[in-house]
N, C-alpha and C positions, 0 to 999 in steps of 0.2 A: 504493500500500500504506500510505503514511503521510499523514495530514492535517497540514499545517503550520499549526497554530493560531497560533503566533508564528514566522514564518520566521527562519532564521538569517541575519543580515546581517554579523556580525563575530564572530570568536572572541575576544571581549574578556574582561575580568575579571568574574567573577560576584559576588565580594564577598558582603556580607551580603544585599543586596536587589536586585541586578541580574539580570534574567532575559534571557538572550541568545536562547534558543529554547525552543519547546514543541511537540512532535509527539505525535499520537495515531494509533495503528494503526487502520486502517479496518475490521478484522474482529474485533479483540479490544479489551477495555478496558485497553489498555496505553498509558501516557504516558511519554515520555522528555523530560528537561529537563536544564539545566545547574545550576539553582538549586532546591533542595528547597522553597522557599517556595510554589511553585505547586501543591504536592500537594493541599492542602486544597481549592482551587478545582476541581481535577480530580475529586476524590471527589464533590463536590456536583453535577458535571455527569453522572456516570454511575451513581451509586448511588441506591437508593430509600430516602428518609429514614424511611419507615414500617417498614423492615426492620432487622434486626440482623446484624452481621458480626463475624468475628474480625479483629483488627488485629495484624499482625506487623511491628514496626519493626526494620529491619536497617540499621545505620549505624555510623560511627565515633563519632558523637555522639548524645546523647539528644534533641536538638531540643526541649527541654522548658522553656525559659525561659517564665515565665508573666506576662501583664499583670497590673498591680494592679487592684483592684476598680473604681476610677474609670475607668481606661482601658478595661476590658472593658465597663463600663456605657455608655461613649461609643460603643464599637463596636456595642453592641446597638441603639443608636438609628438605625443605618444600615439601609437596606432589607435584607431577607433575603439572606444571602450567595449562595444558589443563583440569585438573580436578577441578580447582578452580572456584568457582562462581565469578561473577563480584564483589560482595561485598568482598569476601576473597582476590581477586587480588588487589583491591584498598586499602586494609588494610594490605598488606604485610609489614613486618618490618624485617630488618636485622641489628643486632647490631655489632659493632666492639669493640675491647678492648682498643682503645685509651683513654686517660684520659678524653676526652670530651664525651666519650660514644655516639658518633654520631649515629644517626639512619638513615639507608639507606632505602628509599622506591622507588618504580618505579614511575617516574614522566615524564613530557614532555621532560626533558632534557637528559634522559638516557635510555628510553625504547628500543631505536634502538640498542644501544650497548649491552643491556641485551639479546635481541633477537639474535644478531650476535654471542654472546659468548655462549649462551645456546643451540641455534639451528643452528649451522653453516652449517649443511648438508642440510638444507632446501633451501639454497641459491645456485643457480646454479653457477658453476665456470665461472667467467667473466660476471656474470649477476647482478652485483651491480652497479647501476648508481645513481648519485647525481647531483642535481641542486639547489643551494641555493644562498642567499645573502652573504654567508661567514661571518656570524656574530659569536660572541663568539670566539675570537682569541685563538688559542692553543688547541681548542677542535675539533678534527677531527675524522671521522669514522676509526675504525681499522678493519672493515670487509674486508676480502680478500686482505689485504695489500693495500687498496685503497690509492691513492695519490692525492693530491690537483690538480695536473696538469691533472688528469682524469676528473675533474669536467666539467659538461655541462653548457654552458652559458644559462641563463634564456631566453634570447631573441631567442634562437634556440630551445626552449623547444617544441613548437607545432610540428615542423618538426621531431625532435628526437623521439617523441612519435608516430608520424605517421609511422616512419620507423620500429617501433617494430612489426607492423602488419605482416611483412614478416618473423619474427623469429619463430622458432619452439616452444619455451617455452611459458608458461603462465606467466603473470606478476602480482606482487603485486604493485599497484600504491598507494603510501603513500603521500597524498597531504595535506599540511597545507596552507590555503588561505593567510596566512600572507606574502607569497612570492610576493604577488601582490602590497604591499605597503611598503613604507619606511618612518621612522620617523626621522625628522630633528629638534632636540630640541623638541618643542611642536607642530610642524607642521607635518601633515600627507600628504605624497606625493604618488600619484598613479604612480607606476613604469610603468604600461602598460595600454593601452586603452581598450575599450570594444571590439574592433575587435580582439585584442590579446586573450581576454578571450573566445571569440567565437571560434577562431581557436584552442585554447587549449581544449575546451569542445568537439569540433567536432573530434579532434584527439583521445580523450579518447573514444568517442562514436564509432569511427571506430574500435578500438581495441575490444570493446564489441561485435560488429557485426561480428568480425572474431573469436570470442571466445578466445581472447588472454588475458583477464583479469581474474585472479584468485580471486582477492579481490581489491576493491577500498576503501580507507580510505579518508574521507574529514573532516578536522578539521577546525572549524571556528576561533579559537583563538580570541575571541571578544576583549580582552584587547589590542591586537595589532592594532585594528581599532578604538580605543577609542579617542574621542576628549576630551582632559583633562579639557576643560572648561565646557563640557556638561555632563561628567560623564560616568558611566558604560553603561547606556542604549544606548548611541550613538555608542559604539563599537558593541553591539549586533545588532542594526539596520543595520549598514553598512555591517557587515560580513554575516548576514542572507540574505540581498539583493543580495550579490555577489553569495552566495551559491544557491539561487533560480535561478539566471541567468545561473549559471554553468549547472544545470540540464535542464533548459528551452532550452538551445542550443543543448542538446542531444535529440532533438525532436523525432528521430526515435526509441528511447528506451521507450518513453511514461512515463518518470519519472517526477513527480512533487514533489517539496519539499517546505514545509512551516511549521515552528514551530507554535504550537498552542499558543493562547493568555493565559497568566496566570495573576492572580490578587492576590495581597498581601492581 
């Protein structure tokens, strides 16, 4: 049922740029990963660059840090992104001429900006939607002159997704499960209950049944679910459990998700 594009070998830290696994469903354009940085690569594998799509970014963060012009120009010199293998994509580097000679790479914080800057014509006019916890002050999407007042409140998310079924376009649903929790010092707080997760899942299922989903990205972000006293494994356990329930509630699609056991 799932193609292991990057098989899971260890439940390690994802950090800024470490990708521990990437799975694709064999019947649907659904990708599951632990680090959101792979989303751009996935879109270019399954979407038609000559078409336009709606893009709905659902996340605790905006993922909208932007490379400077020189770094982006250096990225442009690389062969077309859709021709890159996953390994090549993950190892992209773009240097700048600053004294620090900083190295820019595509990571979880900037892939969305790179997509918007490199492939603006793939996003339908007026078809960019955002629902986040508004973390990382000062970093906001620049796609289609998006403004913060256009942001959708997370509590309204299930009904907003439900409403997309009546739209003509297909949608890229870009989901990071970390929008479901909030960290207060060392305490992890559930922002929404299980009923909310079920409504959210059923709304996405309804879009699939109406053929309105071009691609669904689900990112676990296990570090965001981590209990600091229990370590890395606790974040994986909690985020995996939520992901399993997300697909369980889409029962009409017959999708089951469970990461395999790995042993050191």
